[in-house]
N, C-alpha and C positions, 0 to 999 in steps of 0.2 A: 335317536329316532325308533319308533316300535320295530321289532322284527318282523320278518312275515310271517304266518302261520305255517309251520313246516307239516310234509305228508302223512298221514294219520298213516300208524305203526297196525299191520294186520294181525302180530301177535298176539294170542290171545290174551283177553284182559276178565279173571272171574270174577264173578257177582261175590264182593269179601262185605267189606264194613256198610256198616248203614243201614238203615231200617227195611225191612223186606216188605216188598207188594205184598197186597191184599189175595187173598185165595177165596176166588168166588167160582159159582157155577154156573150153566148157562141156564137160561130162563124161556125154555119153551111154552108157558105158557104166557108169557108177557104180552098183553097189545099196544101197540103205537099208536100215536094217531094216524098214519096210513096202514092201518089193519085193515085186511079187505082192499087193497088195491094188487092184483094180480101184474107181475112184469115178467116178460117171456125177452130175457136175455140171450143173445145168440150172438154177442164180441168178444173178441178174444184178446188175454192181455192186461191192462192195467185202462186205458180210457173208459169204455164201456163197463169196464167190472168197478170202475168207481161211478161210475152212474148208480148202478144198481146197488152198489155196497150204502152209500149215503139215503138210498130208500129201502131197504131193506132194514137199516139199524132204526128207522123210525116206525118199522112194523109192516112194509111191504112183502109181500110173499112174491120174491125174486126164482122162477125158475131158471136155473142156468141150462138153455139147451147147446149140448154141447156133442160133437163128432167122436165117433167112435174114438180119436187116438185123445180125447182130451184139450182143454182150453189150455195152449202151449204155459199158459202160466205155471200149471203145474210145474213143467219142465223147469222154475227157473229154483233151483235148490241152491242151499248154502250146508256145507257138511253134509249134504246128503240129504236134508229136511228141505221142504217146499214152503219157505216161510211166510212166500209172497201170496200163494196159497191160503196156507189157512190165517192171513189176512184179510184179505180182497176176497174172499167168498165166504168170509164168515156171514149167517144169517140168511143162507142161499138154500135150495135144494136144487138137482142134477137130474137133468134127464137125458139121456144120450142116443142120440137117434141119426141115423145114416143118412146127411138131407141130399146126398144124391141120386137117392130111391124117390121114385113119385109118392110112394105110401108115408116117407116120412115129411113131407113139405104138405102132402092133407092133412095128416097130423098136427103139424104148428100151425094151419091155417084152421083147424077146428077149436087148438086151444086159444088161437087168436080172437075167437070169436067171442070167448067171455073174458078176454082181458083186459085192462086199463091203460098195458104199456106196451110197446116192443123196440128192444135197444137190439143196431146193428152195429159192426165196423167194417166190412166187406167194403171193396173198392165203390165207389160209384156206378151204378147200373149192375152189377153181382147181384145182387136181390132181386132187381126184376127178372134176370136170365134164371135165377131159380123159380122162379113165378110166385113171388112174394113180393111183389112189388107193392107199395103204398095205394096204387090202385085198387090191388085186388084184395090187399088186407083190409079196405077200408068199404070192399062190398060184402066185405062178412061182420064186418064191425066199424061202424060208420063215427063210433066216439071214439078210436084207438089214437094214441098218440107214438107217432112212430120216433124214435130218436134214429138220428144216421148221423155216427163217429165217423170223419176220415182225416185223413193227415190237411187236406188245402181246400174241401165242401164240394156238396153235388153240382157245384157249375164254376165256369171260372177255366184259364188256360191253364191251371195245372192239376185239374181235376182226376186226369187219370194215374199222376203221378204217384209213386208209393210215398207214405208219408208215415213214418215212424218219429216219434216225439223229438229225438235227437235232432231231426231236419227242423223241425217248426224252433226249437231249441237255440239253431244256431241262425238262422232267417230272421226270427224275432227283434234280434238286435239286443236279446240277454248275453247270449256269451259274448259278444264286441263290448259290453260294457262292465263283465264278471274279468276279476285279478288284476293286473298290476298291470302298467303303462310298457315295461321293457318285456314283457314275455308274451305268449301266444293267449290270444280268447279262453277263455274255459268255461267248459260245458257244466249245467250241473249236474252233480253226483247223486240223483235220484230223478225219479220219473215227473219232472215239473210241470214239463207240456198235459202229458197225460192226466195229471191229478186234476190240473187246474183245468183242461174241458172237462174231466169229469164233472167236478163241482158244475159248471155253468151248466152243463146237462141235466143234473138233476134240477137244479135251479127252472131252466127253461121248463122242463117237466111237470113241475106243480102249476108253473104258470099254464101250461097247455090243458092240464085236468082241471084248471080253476076254471078254464072256458068253458069243459064240458057240461061239468059239474052244477056250477053257479051259475052261468049265464045262460048254460042251454044251446050250447055251440057243437061244433061236429068235431071230431079228433083232426091231428095235422101233423105234419113232419117238418121236424126241429133235425136242423143243420147245423151241427157242429163240426168247425175245423179243429185242428191241435193248436193251427196256428193265430187263430182271432182271439183266442181267449187268452192265452200267453202275452200276446202283445196288445192288447189293454189294458195288462198289468203294468206294460211299460211306463204309463202315464204318460206325460207331457214332451215325449221325446219330439215328434215332428214339431209341435207348435213353437218350443225349447230352439232347436234347429230353424226354422223359418225366421223365429225372432233374434235369433244372435247371430244367424250365418255360420256358425262354428259346429264342428262334431264334439260329440262328448269324450275322453277319452279315460281308460281304464284307470282308477284311483285305487285300487287294493280296497282294504275297507272303509276306506274314508267317504266323505258324503262331498259333493260339489255346491250342496246351499247350504251347509249348516257345517260349525265346527264347533268346538272339537268332536271328533266321532271317528273312533278308531280300536284297535285290539292294539292291545299290551301283556306285554310278557311280565309275569311276577318272577319270584325269586325264587320257589320252587319248582320252576318249570312251566308253571299252568299261564291259563289265559285269563283275563277280564275284556268285554268291552265296556266303552262309556258313548254317551250320546248327552251332548250338553246343548242343547240345540234351541234353546230359548237363552235371553241374555240372564234372567235370573238364575238361571240353574248354571251357568258360565262362572257367574259371578260367585255362586256360591260354593262350587269345585275349585275355585283359582281361591278362595280364603282358606276351602279347608286343606288345603297343599300347601298351606302358607306364604302364599306367593299374591296376599293381595294388591301390591304394585300393579300386578300386571291387567288390574281391570281399567286402567287409565290407561296404559302403556297403546300411543298412537298403533301399535302393531297390532292390536288385537281388544281396540276398544267397540267395537260395533261387529254383528255379523260377519259383514262384507269382508273388513278387516281381518277377520281369523280366516276363511277361507284363503285368502290370499299369502296369507303366511301359516299356513296350517302344519306345516313342516318342523317350523320352530316351537311351536307351541303343543305338541305332539313330542317331541324332543322332553320338552320340559315334565309332559304329564308320566311317558316312559322312566324317565330317572326317577319319580315318586314312586310307582307301581312296581317297580323292579327293587326296591329295597324291603319289599315287602312281603309275605305268601299269599296264594291264591286265598285263604279262608282268613288272611290278615287284614287281605284289600277290600273283603267283602264285608267284614264284622267295622271296618274304619267307616268306610262310604255310607252303609246303613246307617249305621250313626250320624252320619253328617248330610242324612237326604242328600246323598248325589246320586243321580242315575247312574249306576254301573253293575253290570251282572257278569255272572263265569262263564266262559266258554266252554260248554260241555262236550263231550263224545259220550257215547250212548251209555258205558257204565257208570259214569256221572251222574247221568240223567236218574238209572234207575235204581240212583241211590237217596237223591236227592227227598227233604222232606216233601216240600210244595206239591211233586209226581206222587208219592210214597200216598200222602193223606187226602190228597183231591182225588185219589185215584185214576190219575192221567193214565196212568200203566195198571194191569190187576192181571192176575195168572187166571186161566182157563184150563180146565182138561184137556189131553191131548193123548189121543194113544200112542202115538212116538215119544213125545218127551216126557210125558205125563203129566207135566204141566207147561201151559205156552205162555207168554205176555203177548198181551194185546191192548192196544190204546181202548179210551173210552170212548163211546159216541160224542161226538162232536156235532151240535154244540149243545147246552142243558138246557131241557127245557123245563117249568117248575112243575106244570099241569099235565104236562103231556110228553115223559120224557122217550127216547128210544131205548132201545136195551140189547144187550148179546144175547140172543136166544137158541141159535144153534150154531155148531161146529159149521166149519167148513167141509162141505159135502165127499165123498167116493163117488167117483165116476160112475153115472147113473141111478145114484142111489137109492133115488126116490122115483124113479123110471113110472112101473108099475102103478104107485098109487096117484101119479098124475095123470095118467093118462084115464083113470077109474075115474077119476073128480071131473072131468071133460066126460065123459059117459061112455070110453070103450067100454066092450065088455070083455072077460076072461078072454073069450075065445079068440078075438083079436087081436089081443095084446099076445096072446101064444104063438100066433100065427106071426105076427110081426116079428118077436126074438127069433124064433124058426129061420123065416126067409132073413135075418141079418138087419132089419132095419131097427130095430131095440136093440141095445144091450141093458141092460141092468143087471145091480150089482147087489149081492148082502148086505145091509145095513151091519154098520162096522160096531162089535159088543158095546155094550151100554147106549149105543144111539136107536135101537131100535124105536123109542118114545118119538121120536123128530119127525117123523115119515111124512106127517101132514098135516098142514094146521086145522083149526076146528072149521073156519070157510074158509071160501076165495070171494064172497059177495062182499058189498059194502054197505050190509046190513050190518047194526050190532055195532059200530066205530064208537 
């Protein structure tokens, strides 16, 4: 039987053997398909930043409106480095306003008058109490798309509950199915609910922009909870429960609908994952490992038979895999055209030829680290690709230029500084040319 994957070690693992990541520069003059779309992002932490990152990567001018303390994501540090901020805030500009001050609220309203999108993730009712409710925003700009990200949505019995992604991951059924039957439910080790909600929010934003730009409609409010997008990814859980009357149990890496499918340990302590979810692939696998007689074995003849007898079939596969190294297994199964792949940690990912040659990751200039690896723009468009144009901004780095673009004169900007409404910062060395895009209009796309 395949062993369980042990907890990953936290010990440092240097980047050693293997090809090196491509060395790339930022492309501040790149024009993506969303060039000219202005997004005001008042959100904090991951979900809202994921909405605006998806838009920014394809050319939207995202203005992060942060309080004097900055987005909390700036404080999520690894070895003293705000790696989350560097990735989620790329391609954005920063304006720092004290939103407790009436003049800051007025500044947001003036910026919203020429924007296409506003993103926020306050608890329901907070935006209204600030004087920035959708009714007020739409008086200034009837075409504005307002994206509201919360834990549980703008209405319903849980609307006022605090809603971190962890709670959605627990309540959605994800954790109940993740892990092994005799162990506790397992929450995901990354911001799954937040990122899923962010991608749904970005998709909905483009739907709403099409209504405004192509169909001549008005702006609208997009209500994105953290719970519903992740629950939608759980698929037919409710239908399956209704049909069977049974609760699905945790099965580790096995599937309840197709077999064989699992993780198997190699001779050198590595791991491979295998999925033979079609009859043809199962037969190819059994022939490859020298067990063709199992094709007609009553325990494994059909997929339903294999699901019922997954444990004994896994033992056969695990024994074969355990006699070869990770590389040996991958070479063997590639040659046999069997669907087997490696289970990688990040050090292995960064050395893989696929990742390096397709530039899934590439190194970009960074003031702290010299170079920082970042994932590519996803997905890849043939005619109008996205680009990594700008590094994550310093707090308030672009404040004055953003306000000037909105028609604020220097005297007003200086008064806002003096009164503590505006906090701005000197651009970082080497970033002076990133202060503002050539245009914030929809023309020239």
